[in-house]
N, C-alpha and C positions, 0 to 999 in steps of 0.2 A: 504495499500499499505505501510505497514512496511517493506517487504522483500523486496523492493527497495536498490540498491548499492549507493553510493553518487552520482555520474552521472547522473542516472538512476532518483533519486529523482530529482535533477534539472530539468532536461528533463520534468519528469512528471510535476514538479510547475509550469513552461514555459506553456505547453499544456494547463493544467487545471485551471489556475489561471491569464493568461495574453491574451493578442492578441498580444504578440512580435513573432515576424519571429525568427528563428534561423536554426542552421546547426546540424544537427547529424550524428554522425561517429562513426567508429569502427571499428578493424580490423574483417576478416571472422567467426563467430561464438561468436561474442559480444551477441548477443540478440537483436540486432536490430528490426528483424522481430517481435522477442515473445513483444518486449516491443510496438512496433506498434498493434498486436493485443490487449495486455492489455488496450493500453489507449482507443484503439474503443470501449470498453466493458466495461470500467468503468469510463469514462470522459461523463458527459452531455453536449456534443458538436455534431455537424450537421460535419461531417468530409467529405470530398472527398477525394478520394485516384486513386494518378495517377503514369505510369511508361512509361519511354520510350519505352519498348518492350511490346507485346503481352506478353509472357510467363511472365516477370517481374510485369505485372497488375494483372495477373492471380493469381501469388504467393503474390501479396500485399490484392487483394480480390479488384480493382480497375478496373482503363479503362485504357486505353494509352492517353499520352498527348495530341497527334495529334488527337487522334479521338474526345475526348472531347471537346478541344478549339477551332479545326476546322483547324489547321494550315497548311499552305501549307509544301509538303515533301523537297520544295526548302533552298534555306541559307535564312533565313529572318532579311531584311533589315530595318531601322530604322522607316520606314512607315508600315512592313508589319504587318495585324490583321487575329484572327482566324476568321471565322464566325460560330458562335456558333448556335445549332438548340434551339427552347424556351424551352426545355424538360431541357436542358444544363445550358441555362440561368437562370431557374426558380431554377433549386438545385445550381448554383453559390450562387446568390442573397441571400437565406436561408443558405449556408453553414457558418461556424465560422470557420474551419480552411482546410485546403489545405495542401494535404502531397502528397509531389514529391519522390517517391523510386527509389532507384537506382538510383542518381542526378549525380557522377559520371560519365555517360554514356550519360549526356544533355550538349549540346553545350550551350554556353552564349546567341549567338543569339535566341536559343528557349526560354531563360526564359526572356527576351527582349521582345519576342513577346506577352508571355502569361500576361507581365505586362501591355502592351499596350491594351492589349483584355479586361486584369480585370477594368481596371483603366474607358475605353471606356465602357464597358457594365454597371457597377456598379455606373458609372456617379459620380466619384472619384478619384483626381487627386494624391492621396496619391501613395506612390508605394504600387502596387498590391490591387489597389482599396479600401486599409484598412483591407483587409483580412490577417488573422494568415497566415503565409507560413509555413511550415517545412519542410527542405531537409532532405531528408535521403539516407547516400551511403559512401562510403571505398570509396576515392580519388587514394589511392594503388593500385584500381585493375584496370580494362582497363579504358583508355581515352576514350572520346568522340569519334565516326566516322567522320573524316573527308576526303571526297575521293580528290584524288586531282586534278590538273589542275584549271579549273574556281569556282568550288565552295571555292578549300583553299585560289584564289587568291581575290575573293570576300569577303572571313571572317576576312584575312590580310586587304582588303582596308578598313573596318567598325572598325575593334578594333583594328588595329596596331599592331599584336603577332602573333607569329606562334602558342599559345596555345590557348584553345576556351573551358576552363574550366568554370561549370556553374557561378563559383564567379566572373569570368571578366565581366559579365554583366553589364549593368549602373545601372539598376534597383536595383542591389544588393551592387553595390556602395553608391546608395543614401541613404542608412540604416545601422546601426551598428548591424550587422548579428555575437551572441553569437553564438560560437562555441563548442559542447558538446561532448567530445570522450569518449564511451562505452569503458574500459579496460580490463574487468575481461574477458577471455574467456569460452565459456561452449561448443563450438560445438566440439573441440577438446578434446580427451581423455588422449591424450600423452603429459607430461610435457617437455620432451625434444627435441619433434615434434613443439610444440609450439613455443618453444624460437628460433629454426631454422627457421621459418614463420616469426617471426617477427622480426630476422635479416635480411632475403630476403626484409621485407616488407620495409625497413628502409634504405638498399642499406648499410647492415655491415655482409652480409655474409661470414661466414670462410673457409678456406679450410676443418677444420673440421668437420663443417657444412654440407657441397656441400658433402663428402667424405661419412658422416652419411647416406644421400637420398641414395648416390648411392651401398648402400648393398642391394637396393631395386630393384638389376636389376636382377628379375626373374619373369616365369610367372604365373597367377594365377591356381589353380588346376583345375576350372572350367568356361568358358565361360559365362555360364549364366546369365545373368539381370548384367553382367557385361560392362557397359561404357567404352570405352578408349577414352581418349581426344588427339587431336592432334593440331600444332599449324595454320596447313595449311587443308583446304578444301580438297586438292587432296590427302595428307596425311590419310584423315578422309575416303576419298572413295575406296582409295585401301584397308582399312581396311572392307570396307562393302562390297567389290565386294567378297572378300575371304570368308564373311560368309556367303552371299547367295548362293556361290557354293557351301556349307557346306552343304544346305538344298535339300533332298530328294525330295518333293515337285513339282508338275507341275509349268514350269515358266513362267507366262505373260507378254506381254509386251504391253504397253498402250503409244499411239504413241501421242504426242502434235503437236499443229499447229503454225505456224509463218508466221504471217499477215507482209508483211514490213520487214526492218530492226531490224533484233534483234540479236547484237551480240552472239558468243557465251559463253563465258566469265561473258555476264549478264545473263546466263539463271537462273532462281529460284529452278528451278528444273531438271532432266534429259528430253531432248526432248525424250527419248526413254524411259519411265520406267520401269525398268524389277524388278518384286517382286514376291514373292512365298509366300503361307500360312506359317505363322510361323515367316516370316520376322519382325525385327526389325524397327519401320518410325519414323518420325519426322512429325509433321505439320509443312507447310512453309510459312502457310496464317491464319490469323484469324479466324475465324467460327463469321458469321452473329447472330448466334443463341446461343453464348457464351458456346460450348457444349467442344470445344478445342481453343487454341491459336498459334500463332507461336511461334514453339519450343517445343509442348506438343509431349510426345512419347507417340505410341501404336503400339500393335503390330498385323498384317495383320491374320485377322480372315477366310474371303472367298473372293475367285476370280471367275470372268467369265472374259466372253472377254468385258463387258461393264459394269461391276459394282465390286467396291472393297468396301469392309467392315473392318473396323477395330474396334478390342479392346481396349478401354481405360483401365487405371491403376484401374480405379473403378468395372470395370466388364462389362461396356455398352458396346453395339455395335451398330455401324452406318455406313450405307452408305456415303462416301465421293463423292461431285459434282466437276465438273473439276471449275478451277479460271482462268481469264487473268491478266496479268500482261503488263503494258506499259516500251516501252523504248524510252527514253527523252534523247533529246542531249541538252545539256546548254552549253551555252557562256556566258561570260561576255562582255558586253557594257563598258567599262571604261569612255566613252565620257558621256551616261546615267545613269552610274552605276548603272549599273541593270542586272542582273541575267536573259538571255533570256532562252526558254525552248521551244520546239518543239517535239511533237512525231511520232518518225521515225517506230515503229515497234511494234507489237502486240503477245505475247506468251501467247498460254492456254493451260493447262494441268492437270492434279490432284496435289493437292497442297501436296504434300509427297515427300518425299527420305529416303532412307536406314539410317538406323541410330546405327548401333552396336559403330558406331566412331562419335564421333563429335567435335567440333572445342571446343578451350578453350575459345573463343568469347561466345559461346551458351550455354556454362555451368556455366557463372554466376549466381550467387543465387541459384544454384542446391547445393544439401548435399548427399556424396555417403558413404556407410560405404566399398565399393572398388571401386576401380577404378584403371584403366590402362593409363599411360600417356606414351604416345607416342612421343620420341625426336628424331624419323626419320628423320623431317624437324627442321630448326632453328627456338628462339624464336625469335620473331621480333617484338615485342611491348613491351615499358615498361609495367612492373606491370603484363605480361601473365603468367610467371613462378610462381608469387605470384598466382595468381585466381588459377591456374590450382591445384598446390600443396592445395589449403586451402578448395579443395572440398571434402576430405575424413578426417575422422574422426581422425585416427590415422597414423601413420608410418606402421603401421601391416597391415595397410589395402589398403596400394600406391604399389603399382607395377610398374616397369620402366620397356621401353624396350630399353634405350639408356643410357649413363651417361650424367648425369648434367654439362653444363660445366660453369664455375663460370660466366662468363660474361653474361650469360643467366639472372642470376638475377639483372634484373637493374630497377629501379625504376627513377622518374623524380624528379629531383633535386628541381623544383619548389613546387612538391607536398610535400617534406620533409621540404622545407622553411614554406608554408603553413602551416604545419602541427604544428610549432612552436606558433601559437595562438589556440591551441587547449585547452579546460578546463582552459582558465582563469577567474579565480574565482570572480574577483575583477568585470569584462564584465558582465559575468552571473548574479550575486548578484543583479548588479545595474540594470540588465532589469528585474530582477524577480521583484524588488523594486517597479520599475516604473510600469511595467507591472500592477501589482497588484492595484496601486494607481487607474489606472483608469477602471480598469477592468469591476468592478460591475455597473459602470454610463456606459461607453460605451453598454452592453448590453440592457442596457435600454434607449437608443436613448440618455439620458443626454449628448451629447458632450461639450457642457459651462463645467457644473460641474466637467468632467473628464478632463478638463484642467483647470480646478482651481484646483484640487489634484495636476498635474502635475506642474504648475508654484510654490506652494509650493513648490515642493519638489525640481526643478530646482532652487529655489532662495537658499534654505537649501545648495544643494551642491556648489553651488558657493560661498556660504559665508563661508563654509569648505575648498573653495581651491583646490575642484574635479572640475576642469574645463572643461575636457572631458565628464564627465556624464551630466556637467551642459548644455553644447553644444548641447549634442545630447537629453537633455531632453525641451531645447527651440525649436527644431525643430518638437518634438514632441507635444507642446504645441500648436506649428502654424499649425499643419496638423492635429489639434483637432478639436481646437476651431472653431464655425460657428458665434454667437453672441459675441464678447470680451466685453461686457460692463459686464460682471460677472466677468472681471479678476480687472477691475481697482480697487484700494486700496486693494485688496487683499493682497499685500505687500506693506510695508512704507518705506523700505531701499533700497539702491542699492550697494550690494558687490564691494568693491575697485578692479577692474580687469587692471591687468596690460599690457601695452603695445598689447592692442586687435587689433591694427593696422597690427600684424602680423599673424592675421588669419580671413579670412571673416566672419567664424561662431563664432568667438569674437566680431566680431562687431554685428553680427544677435544677439548674448545671450545679448549684451548692450545695445542695441535697446529696446528690447523687457522689459527687466527689468526698464530699465528707463520709458518707456510709463505708464507700469501697475504701476509703483511708484509714476506717476504724474509728472515726471518731464518730461514737453514734450519737451523744448528746445533740449535738451541732446539725446532725444530719435531721435529726427531729425536730430540732427547732425550725431548720430553713423549710422544711415538708409541712407543718405545720405554716409557716407563712405563705409558702405557694398556694396552700388548698385557701387558704382566706381570701388569697388575690385572684384566684380563679378556678371553680370548681375542676381536678382534674384525676382522671384513673391513677396516672403518672406519680401526682405528688402521695395520695392514698398508699399506693404502693411503696415508696420509697420509705414513707412513714410506719406501714406495719413490718418493714424490712428492719428498720430500726429499732422498734420496740421490740421484734423478736431478741433481735444480737443484745441488746439491754436483758432477756429475760422476763420480759413484760408479754408473758405468752395471751393472758385473758386480753390485754388489752391491743393486741393485734389480731385477736380474732374477730374482738368487736369492730375495728376497722375494715377487716376482710368483711364481715357484713355487711358496712356503709358502702363497700367499692359495688356488692351484687346489687344491693338496693336502688345505689345511686347512679350506673350505668347500664348501657345496654348490653345482656350477657347472650345475645341471640348469636354473635360474634364477638366472642371473648377474646381477651387477651390473653396468649398464651402462658406469659409469666404467672398472670395472677393466680391460673387455673394450676402452674405446680404450687405456687407460694401457699394458696388454701388447702389444696389437699397434705403438701406436708406440714404446716402447722393443725392441721385438725388429726393428723394420725400420728405424728409424733407429741405433739404439746398438749393440746386441749379436749381429747379423747371423743373428739367426732368424726363422723365417717369421711373419710377422704381417698377411698382408692375406686369409688364409683367417678369422682371428678378426676384422676390421675387417669383412670382407664378410657375418656370421654379426651384429654388431650392425647392417648397414645390413637384414639381412632381421626382426631383432626389432625394431627401431626406426624403420621407414622414414620417420615424421614429422620423425626427425632429421633433417637435410638437410645438415648438416656432416657426419657421417660419410661420407655416400656422396660429396661435394665430395673430403674427403681422402684416402678409396677411388681414384678418379677420378685425382686427383695423383699417387699412388703407382706404381699400375698406366701411368702414363703416365710417368714415370721408369724402368720395366724394361722400356717399349717394350711391354706387354702391352694387348691389347682383349677387346673381347668379341665374340662370333659372334653366332651362332642367327639367328631371324625375321628377315625383311625389319620393319624397327622405326624411325620415324624416331628416339625415343629411344634408340636404342641406337647409332645415326650420331651422335648429337649427344654423345655419352657418348665415343665411340673419337673424335671431331673436336676441333680447337684451337681449342673456343668459351671463351672466359672463364668463367671459375669462376660471377660473378654472373648472366652469362647463361645460364647451363647450369642454374643456382639458380632463376633464374623458371621455367625450361622446367618442371622437375622438378616444381616446386610447382604447376602447373596441372595435370596429369597427373595429379600425385598427387590434387588435389581430386577433379577430374571422375571419378576411378578409369577412365581412358582404358583400350582395349583395349591400345595401347602401354605402359602404365605394367605391368598384367599379364604380359604377352611379359617386358618387363626385369626384372622381379623374378624371374621364372620362370627365366629366365638366369644371373642372377646365384646364384642355390640351385644351378643344376646345372653352374655353370663351376665347372674346378679350378685351384685359386689352393697 
């Protein structure tokens, strides 16, 4: 990978050698898609690639977000979760990295629903279930689509804002997300045109820039295979009507069917679909057999009264079937804080529409040698002009129907502000350093050793007064560790941290460093203060651990009860489960084996919890029964722990039949 530039090298390092989530951006033509293909082919990880639309998913070689996670098509409130099928659950469990392409079009509520779904499915309360997330997209392009009325009102009620970009998600706010911007442009072949695009992107377009663009008001010599981009569906429809009339082949009309109420403005395609052989068309629905996606272009090859055959770009020919769409009415109930829906009509028709002209929105992610930009209708969305112009490689390939108005070059000021955080080398290098410190251990399921490496790095950063890095690392330690006994004594002193009361995260950092340096009273005081400043499970965890180390087990048990009562245990924190099980079993006489068993089921790759469960069951004279299985026999035997650990690792990695029987028996055993 020696041919990568600086930004590409940093992004590659994060993907290849860390588990750190990050945002990858860059203007049109900077090689984001090419980089994605390079990563897929050269990094030894299992990737899931998702995108918000069908055409974007096909271009990226992946699936759609809604299809993979089984998300509702409505606004996702703070309880919404996806309904995933077993195949996708299995894929998610085994994936190393989830890549979401074209993230500029993804709303924050979708990101939060993805986070909730992943935490629940993976039984891991760390953001996104502990998986690496790579968000790719250009925020200067088209923003997320938000319907007016009830949907927008609901989103504003949830997020307290009028903008719903992906980074507004609560899940994103819980992590430090490095932001890498690719700056070298490869798509455009014209330096002057490139400078103009950058000025439009950053709200700095001059009159000279606009004047140069307006020299392209001319018609192409030939209309063959040239797509015209329009800002509205109405303008695109006019172009398609004119081109259809130019064809001399017979015209066929295919009648759609409406049942119930279906407003004309909601028609996904024409009710009376007029086609001719030779017409350029676009699909408006994903194909179940993945032959095409919503947005795929094709040419009509053959027509009859009840059949449409199209030819795709690759030359393949296919018969197209009809599809149905539902019209749904939404109402936002302020009392229940729910968006209610009702199906009020169904529309059935062939999923095709004429496509000599398409909207700018549909063109996002496409590249053309030549394109005709129709400006007969005004530019109405921020980033829309930039998207349209950046679809073509050079100024010579651009054709305009009307003059560009300088007022059309509009970029959302919020995005310009967000861009100031791009390529922060200190944050990126820090995340690479911390990510590499724990990556190999995490790959092998050794969470505690990974946490120990992170703790030492955290201590180093705090000692060097790099408190922002230290606070981030403290969070990572506490989201990684399960049995923290390995951490005690791994640091021997506590760096001076001035004014920790200024920030709850500084209090957490101080409590954690004091705890693992053996200063338990100080750790207890800082954990109490952190809890008072911001009710968090981590502050209570640190408090309980400090109390246990001081021999105050009843008080530690009371804190554990408070954790289970105050925080969502549907996706419990693994370290809390381990702590509760140990306090219950060893010090307060409450049952803890079932809690530890649940942890084993949740995190089967963490062998230490299984060894601990085995030791505690042997102390009580308990054994596993069930089907004939050598692994169950070994579990019940006097085999030394290190030998049993080796046996378990072999069975788990090979997904043997014995391993499956063993896990099922654990799940069914009454403890």
